[in-house]
Structure formats: structure tokens, C-alpha cells
N, C-alpha and C positions, 0 to 999 in steps of 0.2 A: 465405227467401232461397235462391237456387239453389246458393250455395256452402256451405250448411249451417253458416252462421256461428254460430247459437245452440247447436249441438252441440259447439263447439270452445272453450268457455271464454270468456274476456274478448273483447269485440268490438273488435278492433284493425283499423285501416285504413291502407293506404298512400295518401298524398296527394302527387300530382305536379302541378307547374305546367308551363305551356308553355315557360317559360324554362329548363327543365332542373332546377329545384329539386325536391327529393324529401325527404319525411319520413314519419313515422308518427304516428298519433293514436288516441285512444279516443273514446267517445261520451259527451256530456253528457246530451242528451235529444233526442227526436224531435218538436220543435215548430216547426222551420223550415218555410216554405212548400214546397209540392210542387216537386221539381226544384231545390231550392236547398240548398247546404251553407254554413253560417255558420262562418267560421274566426276564432278569437280571435287576438290580437296575437302570442301565442307561436308559433302555427303559421305566421302570416304572416312572422315573422322567419326561420323555418326555410326557407321557400320563396323569399323575395325578399331575404333578408339584413336586417341591422339598419338602422334609419333612418339616413340620411346625417348627421343631427345627432349620432349617437353617435360620440364622438371615438375615432379609431384603429380603428374597426370595419371589417370587410370587408363592405360593404353591397351589393356587386354581386351580383345574383341570377342570373347566367348560368351558374354551375357548380354541379352537384348536390353535388359533394364539399365545396363551401364554403358553400352557401347553403340546404341543407336544414335548417330551423330546429328549435327545440325541440319535441318531441312533447308536446302538452298532455294531461294525464290527463283533463281535462274538456272536450276540444274539442267544440264544437257540430257536429253533423252532421245532414244530412237524408236523402237517398237514398244507396244503396250505391255507385253508380257513375256517376251523372249528372254532366254538366259543371257546375262550380260557379261561382258569382259570386265575384269577387275581394273581398278585405277592403276596408274603407273607405279605407285609406291610398292616396295617389296613386301610390306606388311599386308597388302590387300591381295587375297587369293581366294580361290573357290568360285562358286557360282553365285549369281545375283538374280533375284526374281523381281520383276516390276509388274505391278497391276494397278489399274485405276481404283481410286478410293475417294468416296465422298466424305468430307470432313466438316464438322460443325465449326462455327466461328468461336474462337477462343475467348474466355472471360477472365482467366487467371493463369499466371505462370510464376513458378518459383525457381530461381536460379541459385547455383552454388559456384562461386569462383574457384578456379584451380589454385590460385596463389593468394596469399594474404595481401600482397601488394595492391590488388584491385581495391580492397577496402581502404587501404592507406592513401591511394592516389585518387581513385574515382569515387569511392563510396563515402569519403569524408565530407563531401559537399552534396547535399540532397539534389540541388538543381543540376549539378554536373552529372550526377548519377542518372537522373531522370532523362536528361537530354541525350546522354550516351546510350542508354537502353533504347530510347525511341529511334535514334539514328541506326542502331544495330538492327532493330526489327524491321526497318524499311528494306533491308536486304534479304528478308525471308518471307516466304509465303505460308509456311507451315512450321509448327513446333511439335515435337514428340517427346514424351518422357524418356530421358536418357540421352537426348541429343547434346551435342557440343555446339556452342555458338561463340563468335568472337566479337568482343567489344573493343573498338579502337578509341584511343584517347591520347593526345599529345604525342603522336608518333609511335605509341606502343599498342600492341594487340594483347588483350587479356581473354583467356579461355574461360567460358562459363558453362557448366553442365546444367541441363534442364532437369530439375528434380521432380517437378509436378506440373501437369497441364490440365486445366479444366475447360470444357468437360471431356471426359472419356480418355484422358491420357494422350490425345493427339488432336490438334485443332488447326484451323486456318487462321492466319493473322492478317489476311488481306482486308483492307477497309474496315477495320474493327478497332474499338477501344478495348484494351486488355489491361487488367491490373497486374502489376509485377512486384515481386518481392525478392530480395537477395539475402540468402542465409550465410552462415559462417563458411569460410573457404575450406577446401579439402586439406590444405596445408595446416590451417588452424585446428581442424578436427583431428588431423593426424598427431599434431603436437599435444593436444589435450588428451587424446587417447593414449599416447605414449606416456604422458605424465600420470594418467590414471592407472595404467598398467604397471608403471614403476612403483606408484604408491601401493597398488595391490600386492606387488611382489614384496615390497618392504613390509607391508602388514602381514603377509604370509610368513616371511622370515621371522618377524617378531612373534607371531603366533606359535610357530614351530619352536623358537627358542624358549618361549614362555612354557609351552607344553613340555619341552625337554627338561627345563628347570623344575617344573612341578613334578615331573616323573622322577627326576633325580632326588628331589626333596622327599617324595613319597617313599622311594626306595631306602633313602637314608633313615627316614623315620621308622620304616618297617624294620630295618636292620637294628636300629637303636632299641626299638620295642622288643625285638626278639632277643637282643643281648641282655636287656633289662630283665626279661622273663627268665632267661637262663641263669642270670645272676641271682634273681630272687629264688629260683628253685635251688640253686647251689647254697645260698644262705639258709634257706629253710632246711635243707638236708644237713648242713653243718650244725644248725641249731639243734635239730633233732638228735644228731649224733652226739653233740656235747651233753645234751640232757641225759642221753642214755649212759654216757661215760660217767657223768656226775652221779647218776643213780647207782651204777656199778661200784664206783669208788665209795659212795656213802655206805653201802652195805659192808664194806671192808673196815670201816672206821669203828673202833671200839668206843664205848661210852666214855664221856669225859669224867675225869676224877673229881670227886667233890672237893671243895676248897678246904674242908677240915679233915681230909684224909690223912692218915699217918704215913701213907706211901710217899717216899721222896719224889718230889715233883718240881716243875718250874712252869712259868707262863711264857709262852712264845707269842710275840707280836709279828704277824706276817704283813709285809708291805707289798701290795699287788701292783702290777704294771699300770692298771687302769686307775690308780689312785686310791682304791679302797684298801681297808685294813681288816685283818682277821686276828682274833685273840682266842687262845685255847690253852688249857692246862694239860701237860703231858707228864707221865711218870718217867723217871730216869731209866727204867728197865724196858720201856717200850722201844720197839725198833724204829729206826729212822724212816723206814718205808711208811710208817703210820703218819708222819708229817706230810709226806707227798700225797697219801690217800686223802687226808683231811683237806689239803689245799685243792686237790683235783675235784673233790666233792662240792666245793664252793665255786668252781668255775675257773680258778687260777688266774683271774683277771683277764681271761680271754686266751690264755695259752693252753695248748693241748698237752696231755701227759707226755713226758719225755722231751718236751721242747724247752725245758728250763731246768735250772738247778737252784737249790736252796743254799743261801750263803749267810753265815753269821757276819754281822757288821763289825763288831769290835770284840776281840780281834777277828780279822777276816778268816773265815774257815768254810770250806765247801762241805756240805752234808750230803754224802753220796747216797743215792737210793739203790734199791735192789740189792742190798747187802744184809747180812745178819747183825750188823752193828746196832747197838742200842744207843740211846742218847748219852748214857754214862760212858760207853765205849768211845763216843765221839768227843769226850772231854767236857760235856755239859755238866753243870753242877746245879744243885737245888738253890736257885736264886729267885728273887721276886719276879723279874722280867728279863727277857732276852729278845732283841730285835733280829728278825730274819728277813732277808731280801729274796725276791724271786728274780733271778738273773737269766734272761733268755740265752739259750745256747747259740753260739755263732755257727 
């Protein structure tokens, strides 16, 4: 061989597939037809991933970091670098390249079980785990990052993925002590990832609901503030309008008669709707409109001009405004006091 493979110890080869899968393997025997490399299932798993029937496995063969399978200690090989025929499985297709590769002795490997059952059955007892891994590695001459290996225990075979190999991501495990570690299973990681994603989705829904509630509250507050501002403006306008009306009405009111005047007069007591009372002397010859002007000039207890009528209490009599009638015409006489009610118009 041009690479002087026989001079460099164990004959180890790098095996690469056209899909990007890559692993390493040793030689079983040179009995394959010329130009043909025969790959066992172990190597096929490394190059093209586990069969799709394997529950929870990463069977996609497109990534070398995921799909370079277990390196078989007794992988069958023909020529040193010729394009190889794919294994019999229908998932194995494309070209395979084989070339000699010198690998350092491994010092550390980290595995990841495919299923949680491995931890439940094998990993629960440290001694059983150690002996099972040792027995497994006896069947391999190389390990590559991304390989798949099988650990047998109690009649069951468990698939483990090689997550890390030191040194260099690929190493020989022939006649060497290697430290091994086993991480959480793919199944467990998938479960935890699904739970985290569900929690993240729930948190996102809560965030969106909270933001929607805050947005609605902000809109409601803005609408309330806008309505309050409009109402305040309306009240200010109404107040200004009332003051203007009061001033206009006050200009129409004649001065009050002196108490000692010889002019026939009476005192009217006005009871306003807001509970206040007004008192004023009027001459019997003054027009009824003067009563309304006086009450309007004092605010009329909150009633606008024209929104009420003046009513004598005993006997009941409505004093009509906007007429030429005087108090005497309305039947009022010079008495000491007379009560007048402000009655809102319906």
C-alpha cells in the first residue's frame, strides 16, 4: 500500500459516504470481490443513521456529526480507497470512500443512549453499566464522534450515540484504557425540550394576553381621560354660558324697592331646586318677567332660562313669563310674604 499501512500498526480506515456520513473501521478479512467493500450493519448505522424503525433515533444520514455510525472492530473491507457498494439496507445509497487513517489511542468517550430505558435497566447499577460498556467496546476497534454503538444486556440491545471522543474526535480503542461517561438519553432530552417548549409557548401566550390586557386597559384609560376632558370642557362652557346669562339677566333687573317705600309691594320667597332660597321685594305693578329675570340672575338653582316655571304654593298658581301681566294682574296682593316654587318643565 502506498500509505505504508502495514508499517503503522492496526489497519484502520476512514469510511465516508456521499451523504456526509463519516466513521472509522478496521478490517475483518480480504475476501470481498475486487473493487468492492462490504460494510456490516454497524458501519451502515454510522454512515446513514439508525433504521427508521428504531424508536426515537436520529436516522437521518445527512450530517456527519450525527450519522457517522459505530466503527466495527471486524468491519469487512476490500480495497484501500475504491468506491464501495452500499450495504443491503434500502436506506444506504450513494458512493462510499475508504482510505487508510492513523488514529491515536482514545482517552475519553461520552455516550448518549437513544432511549431512557438504558438508564432504567443498565445505568441504574454502576457495576452493570461499567461491565456492559467494557463488553461493548471489545467489539470495536475505533470510535468516532457521531457513531452509533450497541450495548447488549439481558437479551436486549441498546443503541448509544458517541457524543465526544478524545483526542481529536476519533480514536483507536484497541488495547487501551478509556474513560467513559453516559449522558441523558435522546428520549429524555426530547421530553425535556418538549416540556421547555410548551412552557415557553405558555409563557408567550401569557405575555401576549398580558400585553393585550395592558393595551386594552391603556385604551380604556385613554378613552376615559378623553371623555373626562370633553366633559370638563362642556362643563366649563356651560358654566361660562350660565355666567353670561346671569350677567345679561342681572342687567334687566330693576333695583329692589326700599322696605319703607310707599309703593304697594310684597316680599317673595323663592325656593330653588338646589335647596337654596332667595328673598326680594317686588312692587305690585312690576311685570312677572321681572321675577324670572331676578331668579335667572341668581342662577335659578342650576336651571336654565325657559326650563322652569314659577308657581305660588298656596293657593297653587303658575306665574307665566313673557307676558305683560303685572303681579297685581296675576292676583298678588300686598302681603308680608309669599312663597314661590321653581318647578322644572317636563
